[in-house]
A tleap script that builds the chain and sets N, CA, C and O, in Angstrom:
source leaprc.protein.ff14SB
mol = sequence {
  NMET GLY GLU LYS LEU PRO ILE ARG MET LEU
  HIE ASP ARG VAL LEU VAL ARG THR GLU GLY
  GLY GLU GLY GLU ARG ARG SER THR GLY GLY
  ILE LEU ILE PRO ALA THR ALA GLU LEU SER
  LYS ARG CYS VAL TRP ALA GLU ALA ALA ALA
  VAL GLY GLN SER VAL ARG SER VAL GLU PRO
  GLY ASP ARG VAL LEU TYR ASP PRO GLU ASP
  LYS LEU GLU VAL GLU VAL ARG GLY ALA THR
  TYR VAL LEU LEU ARG GLU ARG ASP LEU HIE
  ALA VAL ALA ALA GLU ARG LEU LYS GLU SER
  ASP GLY SER THR GLY LEU TYR CLEU
}
set mol.1.N position { -9.617 5.107 -3.986 }
set mol.1.CA position { -10.421 5.974 -3.004 }
set mol.1.C position { -11.812 6.419 -3.312 }
set mol.1.O position { -12.800 6.111 -2.645 }
set mol.2.N position { -11.805 7.178 -4.389 }
set mol.2.CA position { -13.022 7.505 -5.092 }
set mol.2.C position { -13.583 8.792 -4.565 }
set mol.2.O position { -13.937 9.664 -5.359 }
set mol.3.N position { -13.684 8.959 -3.270 }
set mol.3.CA position { -14.295 10.099 -2.400 }
set mol.3.C position { -13.353 11.178 -3.010 }
set mol.3.O position { -12.162 10.963 -3.234 }
set mol.4.N position { -14.168 12.693 -3.332 }
set mol.4.CA position { -13.025 13.977 -3.242 }
set mol.4.C position { -12.768 14.354 -2.007 }
set mol.4.O position { -13.619 14.216 -1.129 }
set mol.5.N position { -11.749 14.801 -1.803 }
set mol.5.CA position { -11.310 15.496 -0.351 }
set mol.5.C position { -11.946 16.987 -0.660 }
set mol.5.O position { -12.030 17.444 -1.800 }
set mol.6.N position { -12.358 17.640 0.470 }
set mol.6.CA position { -12.631 19.313 0.594 }
set mol.6.C position { -11.371 19.724 0.510 }
set mol.6.O position { -11.598 20.897 0.212 }
set mol.7.N position { -10.416 19.657 0.542 }
set mol.7.CA position { -9.194 20.520 0.374 }
set mol.7.C position { -8.188 20.416 -0.941 }
set mol.7.O position { -7.958 19.346 -1.504 }
set mol.8.N position { -7.718 21.474 -1.277 }
set mol.8.CA position { -6.597 21.498 -2.299 }
set mol.8.C position { -5.344 21.676 -1.962 }
set mol.8.O position { -4.962 22.618 -1.267 }
set mol.9.N position { -4.641 20.822 -2.410 }
set mol.9.CA position { -3.257 20.848 -1.706 }
set mol.9.C position { -2.528 21.947 -2.550 }
set mol.9.O position { -2.777 22.146 -3.739 }
set mol.10.N position { -1.584 22.658 -1.803 }
set mol.10.CA position { -1.046 23.761 -2.733 }
set mol.10.C position { 0.668 23.201 -2.783 }
set mol.10.O position { 1.213 22.424 -1.999 }
set mol.11.N position { 1.271 23.907 -4.011 }
set mol.11.CA position { 2.898 23.936 -4.266 }
set mol.11.C position { 3.301 22.278 -4.294 }
set mol.11.O position { 2.444 21.552 -4.799 }
set mol.12.N position { 4.343 21.732 -3.869 }
set mol.12.CA position { 4.680 20.344 -3.991 }
set mol.12.C position { 4.088 19.314 -2.897 }
set mol.12.O position { 4.538 18.169 -2.846 }
set mol.13.N position { 3.285 19.656 -2.207 }
set mol.13.CA position { 2.585 19.013 -1.235 }
set mol.13.C position { 2.099 17.918 -1.648 }
set mol.13.O position { 1.647 17.972 -2.792 }
set mol.14.N position { 1.987 16.351 -0.809 }
set mol.14.CA position { 1.205 15.468 -0.983 }
set mol.14.C position { 0.507 15.138 -0.106 }
set mol.14.O position { 1.040 15.329 0.987 }
set mol.15.N position { -0.647 14.641 -0.050 }
set mol.15.CA position { -1.651 14.217 1.104 }
set mol.15.C position { -1.728 12.678 0.981 }
set mol.15.O position { -2.607 12.331 0.192 }
set mol.16.N position { -1.131 11.797 1.476 }
set mol.16.CA position { -1.414 10.481 1.824 }
set mol.16.C position { -2.070 9.593 2.782 }
set mol.16.O position { -1.800 9.715 3.977 }
set mol.17.N position { -2.860 8.758 2.403 }
set mol.17.CA position { -3.534 7.991 3.533 }
set mol.17.C position { -2.705 6.606 3.504 }
set mol.17.O position { -2.525 5.993 2.452 }
set mol.18.N position { -2.255 6.202 4.654 }
set mol.18.CA position { -1.244 5.199 4.707 }
set mol.18.C position { -2.300 3.589 4.836 }
set mol.18.O position { -3.516 3.418 4.922 }
set mol.19.N position { -1.504 2.945 4.809 }
set mol.19.CA position { -2.081 1.458 4.631 }
set mol.19.C position { -2.138 0.518 5.781 }
set mol.19.O position { -2.236 -0.702 5.651 }
set mol.20.N position { -2.061 1.244 7.080 }
set mol.20.CA position { -2.254 0.327 8.376 }
set mol.20.C position { -0.824 0.274 8.830 }
set mol.20.O position { -0.148 1.258 9.130 }
set mol.21.N position { -0.393 -1.118 8.849 }
set mol.21.CA position { 0.585 -1.178 9.454 }
set mol.21.C position { 1.104 -1.301 10.846 }
set mol.21.O position { 1.915 -2.080 11.347 }
set mol.22.N position { 0.171 0.025 11.491 }
set mol.22.CA position { 0.205 0.145 12.853 }
set mol.22.C position { -0.097 -1.069 13.740 }
set mol.22.O position { -1.163 -1.449 13.256 }
set mol.23.N position { 0.148 -1.787 14.598 }
set mol.23.CA position { -0.278 -2.520 15.468 }
set mol.23.C position { 0.832 -3.799 15.333 }
set mol.23.O position { 2.011 -3.762 14.983 }
set mol.24.N position { -0.045 -4.987 15.763 }
set mol.24.CA position { 0.640 -6.422 15.624 }
set mol.24.C position { 0.921 -6.807 14.202 }
set mol.24.O position { 0.239 -6.296 13.313 }
set mol.25.N position { 1.708 -7.521 13.963 }
set mol.25.CA position { 2.401 -7.898 12.681 }
set mol.25.C position { 2.712 -9.519 13.014 }
set mol.25.O position { 3.019 -9.945 14.127 }
set mol.26.N position { 2.558 -10.343 11.761 }
set mol.26.CA position { 3.073 -11.589 11.748 }
set mol.26.C position { 4.830 -11.790 10.923 }
set mol.26.O position { 4.843 -11.175 9.857 }
set mol.27.N position { 5.489 -12.132 11.072 }
set mol.27.CA position { 6.639 -12.962 10.430 }
set mol.27.C position { 6.299 -13.359 9.341 }
set mol.27.O position { 5.111 -13.513 9.060 }
set mol.28.N position { 7.017 -13.540 8.727 }
set mol.28.CA position { 7.237 -14.729 7.597 }
set mol.28.C position { 6.838 -16.168 8.122 }
set mol.28.O position { 5.870 -16.837 7.762 }
set mol.29.N position { 7.710 -16.457 8.961 }
set mol.29.CA position { 7.750 -17.442 9.797 }
set mol.29.C position { 6.390 -17.917 10.783 }
set mol.29.O position { 6.287 -18.973 11.408 }
set mol.30.N position { 5.433 -16.834 10.712 }
set mol.30.CA position { 4.205 -16.848 11.543 }
set mol.30.C position { 4.349 -16.546 12.982 }
set mol.30.O position { 3.446 -16.794 13.780 }
set mol.31.N position { 5.529 -15.988 13.337 }
set mol.31.CA position { 5.492 -15.400 14.640 }
set mol.31.C position { 4.760 -14.316 14.894 }
set mol.31.O position { 4.561 -13.673 13.863 }
set mol.32.N position { 4.207 -13.785 15.988 }
set mol.32.CA position { 3.337 -12.806 16.072 }
set mol.32.C position { 4.242 -11.767 16.644 }
set mol.32.O position { 4.796 -12.166 17.668 }
set mol.33.N position { 4.626 -10.284 16.211 }
set mol.33.CA position { 5.415 -9.398 16.219 }
set mol.33.C position { 4.282 -8.436 17.288 }
set mol.33.O position { 3.155 -8.112 16.912 }
set mol.34.N position { 4.716 -8.172 18.313 }
set mol.34.CA position { 3.825 -7.189 18.888 }
set mol.34.C position { 4.111 -5.731 18.543 }
set mol.34.O position { 5.234 -5.404 18.159 }
set mol.35.N position { 2.678 -4.452 18.727 }
set mol.35.CA position { 3.019 -3.313 18.069 }
set mol.35.C position { 4.261 -2.651 19.065 }
set mol.35.O position { 4.924 -1.728 18.590 }
set mol.36.N position { 4.525 -3.085 20.293 }
set mol.36.CA position { 5.342 -2.283 21.076 }
set mol.36.C position { 6.895 -2.757 20.789 }
set mol.36.O position { 7.794 -2.349 21.524 }
set mol.37.N position { 7.156 -3.611 19.717 }
set mol.37.CA position { 8.478 -4.019 19.470 }
set mol.37.C position { 9.189 -2.968 18.493 }
set mol.37.O position { 8.791 -2.507 17.423 }
set mol.38.N position { 10.264 -2.759 19.143 }
set mol.38.CA position { 11.205 -2.121 18.235 }
set mol.38.C position { 12.038 -2.653 17.124 }
set mol.38.O position { 12.978 -3.435 17.267 }
set mol.39.N position { 11.424 -1.946 15.525 }
set mol.39.CA position { 12.069 -2.542 14.584 }
set mol.39.C position { 13.020 -1.555 14.015 }
set mol.39.O position { 13.176 -0.396 14.400 }
set mol.40.N position { 13.679 -2.204 12.982 }
set mol.40.CA position { 15.108 -0.970 12.524 }
set mol.40.C position { 13.788 -0.122 11.448 }
set mol.40.O position { 12.651 -0.348 11.033 }
set mol.41.N position { 14.715 0.813 11.384 }
set mol.41.CA position { 13.945 2.085 10.451 }
set mol.41.C position { 13.649 1.638 9.213 }
set mol.41.O position { 14.551 1.303 8.445 }
set mol.42.N position { 12.249 1.575 8.846 }
set mol.42.CA position { 11.824 1.219 7.416 }
set mol.42.C position { 10.958 2.159 7.092 }
set mol.42.O position { 10.270 2.788 7.897 }
set mol.43.N position { 10.963 2.277 5.981 }
set mol.43.CA position { 9.863 2.924 5.035 }
set mol.43.C position { 8.649 2.203 4.867 }
set mol.43.O position { 8.583 0.982 4.726 }
set mol.44.N position { 7.447 3.196 4.892 }
set mol.44.CA position { 5.958 2.816 4.631 }
set mol.44.C position { 5.385 3.080 3.435 }
set mol.44.O position { 5.846 4.007 2.769 }
set mol.45.N position { 4.121 2.208 2.875 }
set mol.45.CA position { 3.726 2.599 1.724 }
set mol.45.C position { 2.256 3.324 2.100 }
set mol.45.O position { 1.572 3.148 3.108 }
set mol.46.N position { 2.069 3.975 1.240 }
set mol.46.CA position { 0.756 4.823 1.415 }
set mol.46.C position { 0.327 4.891 0.119 }
set mol.46.O position { 1.093 4.642 -0.812 }
set mol.47.N position { -1.148 5.291 -0.090 }
set mol.47.CA position { -1.740 6.187 -1.243 }
set mol.47.C position { -2.117 7.389 -1.243 }
set mol.47.O position { -2.865 7.855 -0.383 }
set mol.48.N position { -1.520 8.201 -2.462 }
set mol.48.CA position { -1.640 9.379 -2.529 }
set mol.48.C position { -2.967 9.977 -2.477 }
set mol.48.O position { -3.628 9.537 -3.418 }
set mol.49.N position { -3.682 10.865 -1.707 }
set mol.49.CA position { -5.100 11.028 -2.200 }
set mol.49.C position { -4.988 12.315 -2.683 }
set mol.49.O position { -5.860 12.522 -3.527 }
set mol.50.N position { -4.207 13.347 -2.477 }
set mol.50.CA position { -4.245 14.491 -3.310 }
set mol.50.C position { -2.838 15.218 -3.406 }
set mol.50.O position { -2.006 15.211 -2.499 }
set mol.51.N position { -2.714 15.746 -4.438 }
set mol.51.CA position { -1.088 16.322 -4.649 }
set mol.51.C position { -1.462 17.986 -5.224 }
set mol.51.O position { -2.403 18.386 -5.911 }
set mol.52.N position { -0.396 18.650 -4.671 }
set mol.52.CA position { -0.436 20.060 -5.246 }
set mol.52.C position { 0.038 20.189 -6.837 }
set mol.52.O position { 0.674 19.344 -7.468 }
set mol.53.N position { -0.460 21.517 -7.330 }
set mol.53.CA position { -0.118 21.962 -8.619 }
set mol.53.C position { 1.139 21.797 -9.226 }
set mol.53.O position { 1.332 21.684 -10.437 }
set mol.54.N position { 2.157 21.784 -8.154 }
set mol.54.CA position { 3.910 21.480 -8.642 }
set mol.54.C position { 4.073 20.086 -8.431 }
set mol.54.O position { 5.264 19.874 -8.657 }
set mol.55.N position { 3.593 19.166 -8.161 }
set mol.55.CA position { 3.935 17.847 -8.090 }
set mol.55.C position { 3.945 17.325 -9.612 }
set mol.55.O position { 3.040 17.420 -10.442 }
set mol.56.N position { 5.378 16.677 -9.766 }
set mol.56.CA position { 5.414 15.872 -11.296 }
set mol.56.C position { 5.095 14.393 -11.309 }
set mol.56.O position { 4.416 13.811 -12.156 }
set mol.57.N position { 5.657 13.896 -10.296 }
set mol.57.CA position { 5.616 12.420 -10.324 }
set mol.57.C position { 4.792 11.746 -9.812 }
set mol.57.O position { 5.051 10.542 -9.823 }
set mol.58.N position { 3.471 12.169 -9.150 }
set mol.58.CA position { 2.483 11.324 -8.241 }
set mol.58.C position { 1.280 11.997 -8.950 }
set mol.58.O position { 1.153 13.132 -9.409 }
set mol.59.N position { 0.564 11.098 -8.904 }
set mol.59.CA position { -1.077 11.626 -8.906 }
set mol.59.C position { -1.908 10.581 -8.154 }
set mol.59.O position { -1.664 9.398 -7.916 }
set mol.60.N position { -2.846 11.269 -7.879 }
set mol.60.CA position { -3.687 10.472 -7.077 }
set mol.60.C position { -4.070 9.305 -6.828 }
set mol.60.O position { -4.760 8.976 -7.793 }
set mol.61.N position { -4.023 8.338 -5.971 }
set mol.61.CA position { -4.248 6.815 -6.284 }
set mol.61.C position { -2.941 6.318 -6.711 }
set mol.61.O position { -3.150 5.216 -7.217 }
set mol.62.N position { -1.690 6.595 -6.753 }
set mol.62.CA position { -0.634 5.999 -6.944 }
set mol.62.C position { -0.070 5.752 -5.475 }
set mol.62.O position { -0.254 6.671 -4.677 }
set mol.63.N position { 0.503 4.775 -5.091 }
set mol.63.CA position { 1.181 4.136 -4.103 }
set mol.63.C position { 2.968 4.958 -3.973 }
set mol.63.O position { 3.829 5.012 -4.851 }
set mol.64.N position { 3.014 5.489 -2.571 }
set mol.64.CA position { 3.799 5.889 -2.688 }
set mol.64.C position { 4.869 5.332 -1.311 }
set mol.64.O position { 4.310 4.728 -0.395 }
set mol.65.N position { 6.245 5.547 -1.239 }
set mol.65.CA position { 6.998 5.018 -0.248 }
set mol.65.C position { 7.646 6.289 0.504 }
set mol.65.O position { 8.222 7.200 -0.092 }
set mol.66.N position { 7.445 6.207 2.084 }
set mol.66.CA position { 7.885 7.184 2.563 }
set mol.66.C position { 8.552 7.150 4.093 }
set mol.66.O position { 8.451 6.092 4.715 }
set mol.67.N position { 9.024 7.936 4.524 }
set mol.67.CA position { 9.677 7.281 5.920 }
set mol.67.C position { 8.828 8.258 6.739 }
set mol.67.O position { 8.679 9.477 6.655 }
set mol.68.N position { 8.284 7.267 7.614 }
set mol.68.CA position { 7.399 7.845 8.769 }
set mol.68.C position { 7.918 8.341 9.609 }
set mol.68.O position { 7.097 8.954 10.291 }
set mol.69.N position { 9.124 8.446 10.054 }
set mol.69.CA position { 9.552 9.542 10.915 }
set mol.69.C position { 9.417 10.844 10.468 }
set mol.69.O position { 9.303 11.746 11.297 }
set mol.70.N position { 9.413 11.116 9.088 }
set mol.70.CA position { 9.116 12.629 8.601 }
set mol.70.C position { 7.783 12.992 8.097 }
set mol.70.O position { 7.484 13.494 7.013 }
set mol.71.N position { 7.023 12.639 9.104 }
set mol.71.CA position { 5.748 13.029 8.820 }
set mol.71.C position { 4.905 14.095 9.613 }
set mol.71.O position { 5.254 14.421 10.747 }
set mol.72.N position { 3.932 14.568 9.083 }
set mol.72.CA position { 2.696 15.592 9.713 }
set mol.72.C position { 1.417 14.661 9.564 }
set mol.72.O position { 1.268 13.994 8.541 }
set mol.73.N position { 0.639 14.634 10.443 }
set mol.73.CA position { -0.575 14.044 10.109 }
set mol.73.C position { -1.959 15.051 10.280 }
set mol.73.O position { -2.139 15.961 11.088 }
set mol.74.N position { -2.672 14.639 9.430 }
set mol.74.CA position { -3.844 15.623 9.536 }
set mol.74.C position { -5.072 15.159 9.510 }
set mol.74.O position { -5.249 14.158 8.815 }
set mol.75.N position { -5.958 15.598 10.063 }
set mol.75.CA position { -7.545 14.612 9.819 }
set mol.75.C position { -8.609 15.673 9.190 }
set mol.75.O position { -8.875 16.831 9.512 }
set mol.76.N position { -9.057 14.915 8.279 }
set mol.76.CA position { -9.759 15.424 7.184 }
set mol.76.C position { -11.066 14.422 7.223 }
set mol.76.O position { -10.837 13.217 7.124 }
set mol.77.N position { -12.326 14.837 7.351 }
set mol.77.CA position { -13.676 14.094 7.737 }
set mol.77.C position { -13.491 13.069 8.564 }
set mol.77.O position { -14.017 11.984 8.318 }
set mol.78.N position { -12.749 13.256 9.616 }
set mol.78.CA position { -12.415 11.958 10.401 }
set mol.78.C position { -11.266 10.804 10.044 }
set mol.78.O position { -11.008 9.805 10.716 }
set mol.79.N position { -10.755 11.155 9.008 }
set mol.79.CA position { -9.940 9.950 8.671 }
set mol.79.C position { -8.302 10.682 8.608 }
set mol.79.O position { -8.180 11.795 8.097 }
set mol.80.N position { -7.375 10.117 9.042 }
set mol.80.CA position { -6.300 10.683 9.306 }
set mol.80.C position { -5.224 10.497 7.655 }
set mol.80.O position { -5.347 9.571 6.853 }
set mol.81.N position { -4.417 11.455 7.561 }
set mol.81.CA position { -3.750 11.586 6.510 }
set mol.81.C position { -2.365 11.838 6.857 }
set mol.81.O position { -2.120 12.084 8.039 }
set mol.82.N position { -1.466 11.817 6.052 }
set mol.82.CA position { -0.164 12.240 6.106 }
set mol.82.C position { 0.295 13.224 5.159 }
set mol.82.O position { 0.207 13.002 3.952 }
set mol.83.N position { 0.983 14.744 5.804 }
set mol.83.CA position { 0.951 15.478 4.455 }
set mol.83.C position { 2.671 15.679 4.218 }
set mol.83.O position { 3.393 16.108 5.119 }
set mol.84.N position { 3.059 15.388 3.187 }
set mol.84.CA position { 4.393 15.038 2.746 }
set mol.84.C position { 4.423 16.363 1.960 }
set mol.84.O position { 3.493 17.144 1.755 }
set mol.85.N position { 6.363 16.470 1.370 }
set mol.85.CA position { 6.346 17.061 0.649 }
set mol.85.C position { 7.107 16.366 -0.648 }
set mol.85.O position { 8.041 15.605 -0.394 }
set mol.86.N position { 6.778 16.576 -1.884 }
set mol.86.CA position { 7.219 15.534 -2.918 }
set mol.86.C position { 8.432 15.083 -2.962 }
set mol.86.O position { 8.659 14.030 -3.557 }
set mol.87.N position { 9.500 15.837 -2.302 }
set mol.87.CA position { 10.878 15.485 -2.232 }
set mol.87.C position { 11.039 14.514 -1.007 }
set mol.87.O position { 12.167 14.040 -0.870 }
set mol.88.N position { 10.072 14.145 -0.093 }
set mol.88.CA position { 10.337 13.313 0.945 }
set mol.88.C position { 9.700 11.826 0.532 }
set mol.88.O position { 9.630 10.878 1.315 }
set mol.89.N position { 9.327 11.815 -0.613 }
set mol.89.CA position { 8.997 10.381 -0.963 }
set mol.89.C position { 10.152 9.813 -1.729 }
set mol.89.O position { 10.863 10.367 -2.568 }
set mol.90.N position { 10.189 8.568 -1.254 }
set mol.90.CA position { 11.154 7.881 -2.043 }
set mol.90.C position { 11.037 7.071 -3.470 }
set mol.90.O position { 11.933 6.926 -4.302 }
set mol.91.N position { 9.780 6.618 -3.521 }
set mol.91.CA position { 9.429 5.680 -4.609 }
set mol.91.C position { 7.992 5.932 -5.044 }
set mol.91.O position { 7.223 6.523 -4.286 }
set mol.92.N position { 7.588 5.481 -6.304 }
set mol.92.CA position { 6.387 5.469 -6.549 }
set mol.92.C position { 5.773 4.113 -7.239 }
set mol.92.O position { 6.083 3.823 -8.395 }
set mol.93.N position { 5.219 3.608 -6.756 }
set mol.93.CA position { 4.463 2.429 -7.709 }
set mol.93.C position { 3.137 2.909 -8.231 }
set mol.93.O position { 2.115 3.123 -7.578 }
set mol.94.N position { 3.368 3.064 -9.743 }
set mol.94.CA position { 1.790 3.461 -10.274 }
set mol.94.C position { 1.760 2.671 -11.053 }
set mol.94.O position { 2.647 2.309 -11.826 }
set mol.95.N position { -0.128 2.026 -10.829 }
set mol.95.CA position { -0.561 1.373 -12.041 }
set mol.95.C position { -0.319 1.880 -13.160 }
set mol.95.O position { -0.643 0.979 -13.934 }
set mol.96.N position { 0.052 2.762 -13.788 }
set mol.96.CA position { 0.102 3.224 -15.260 }
set mol.96.C position { 1.067 2.913 -15.787 }
set mol.96.O position { 1.033 2.998 -17.014 }
set mol.97.N position { 2.393 2.402 -15.131 }
set mol.97.CA position { 3.746 1.954 -15.424 }
set mol.97.C position { 3.694 0.672 -15.939 }
set mol.97.O position { 4.424 0.399 -16.892 }
set mol.98.N position { 2.840 -0.289 -15.396 }
set mol.98.CA position { 2.355 -1.787 -15.768 }
set mol.98.C position { 2.412 -1.929 -17.028 }
set mol.98.O position { 2.812 -3.046 -17.357 }
set mol.99.N position { 2.117 -1.088 -18.045 }
set mol.99.CA position { 2.113 -1.295 -19.634 }
set mol.99.C position { 3.315 -1.350 -19.853 }
set mol.99.O position { 3.437 -2.395 -20.493 }
set mol.100.N position { 4.309 -0.897 -19.739 }
set mol.100.CA position { 5.814 -0.861 -20.202 }
set mol.100.C position { 6.263 -2.001 -19.919 }
set mol.100.O position { 5.996 -2.453 -18.806 }
set mol.101.N position { 7.157 -2.867 -20.945 }
set mol.101.CA position { 7.677 -3.948 -20.799 }
set mol.101.C position { 9.061 -3.921 -20.256 }
set mol.101.O position { 9.990 -3.298 -20.771 }
set mol.102.N position { 9.132 -4.654 -19.156 }
set mol.102.CA position { 10.693 -4.501 -18.426 }
set mol.102.C position { 10.505 -3.947 -17.404 }
set mol.102.O position { 11.494 -4.040 -16.677 }
set mol.103.N position { 9.260 -3.095 -16.734 }
set mol.103.CA position { 9.558 -2.040 -15.884 }
set mol.103.C position { 9.087 -2.758 -14.719 }
set mol.103.O position { 8.222 -3.631 -14.780 }
set mol.104.N position { 9.759 -2.321 -13.484 }
set mol.104.CA position { 9.549 -2.877 -12.104 }
set mol.104.C position { 8.232 -2.355 -11.574 }
set mol.104.O position { 7.543 -2.999 -10.783 }
set mol.105.N position { 7.855 -0.953 -12.124 }
set mol.105.CA position { 6.525 -0.699 -11.571 }
set mol.105.C position { 6.760 0.321 -10.206 }
set mol.105.O position { 5.938 0.674 -9.360 }
set mol.106.N position { 8.233 0.652 -10.341 }
set mol.106.CA position { 8.872 1.551 -9.205 }
set mol.106.C position { 9.596 2.629 -9.992 }
set mol.106.O position { 10.235 2.336 -11.002 }
set mol.107.N position { 9.508 3.814 -9.560 }
set mol.107.CA position { 10.661 4.709 -10.283 }
set mol.107.C position { 10.848 5.623 -8.900 }
set mol.107.O position { 10.001 5.759 -8.017 }
set mol.108.N position { 12.037 6.150 -8.941 }
set mol.108.CA position { 12.502 7.177 -8.038 }
set mol.108.C position { 12.462 8.645 -8.611 }
set mol.108.O position { 12.838 9.589 -7.916 }
savepdb mol mol.pdb
quit
């Protein structure tokens, strides 16, 4: 991300930037799936942009997994972010975990 946001998150809040995923997709077989197609309920990945002082498991820049049904959107400097509580996150894929042997890079 690199850019410092003009806000400070409070308590256990996490501000994330989604990685897209909205719109048309292609299946592994190459079939085009339109944006209006109903899919099973699935979690999405996003990048943590800012975290509150009570957040223990996430740092800015970490990739986090969350349920897109439980989200509040906010616009900051023209970019759309999602505001979540730390407990609403399902997993974190952090670069800092790659150094450990035998680790999957995910923790709950």
